[in-house]
C-alpha positions, 0 to 999 in steps of 0.5 A: 532477490535472485535465486539460481535453480537446476531443473530437469530439461523436461520440466524446463520445456514444459515451463517454457511452453506455458510461458510462451502460451501465457506471454510471460517469462519462464522465471515468472512461471517458476516463481508462480509455481513456487508461490502456489506450492508455498501457499499449499504447504501453508494451508496444509500446515494450518489444517494439520494444526487443527487436527488431533491424533487422538480423534484420528485414531478414534475414527480409525478404530471404528473402521472394520478390519476387513479386506476392501470390496473388489471395486475399492481395491487398487488398480494393478497400475498403482502401488500400495505403500503400507503405513505404520502408525506409531 
């Protein structure tokens, strides 16, 4: 099967460098990366199917509602994204 995709030039240059280093085609680099990503999604889906929202919330309820210690705070270069659990 053949699929046409558009990628950023920077990503293409990186894939080209990998292809040259590994003596394979750029198509093979992208196909391999895609296959790895699909496998990772499948593994994540498997793990998620074994999870329980109730158990997660029960564990979360045990965590103290306090500010983190200084050593556990996010560095200034990172962004904190608030999560809202329904």
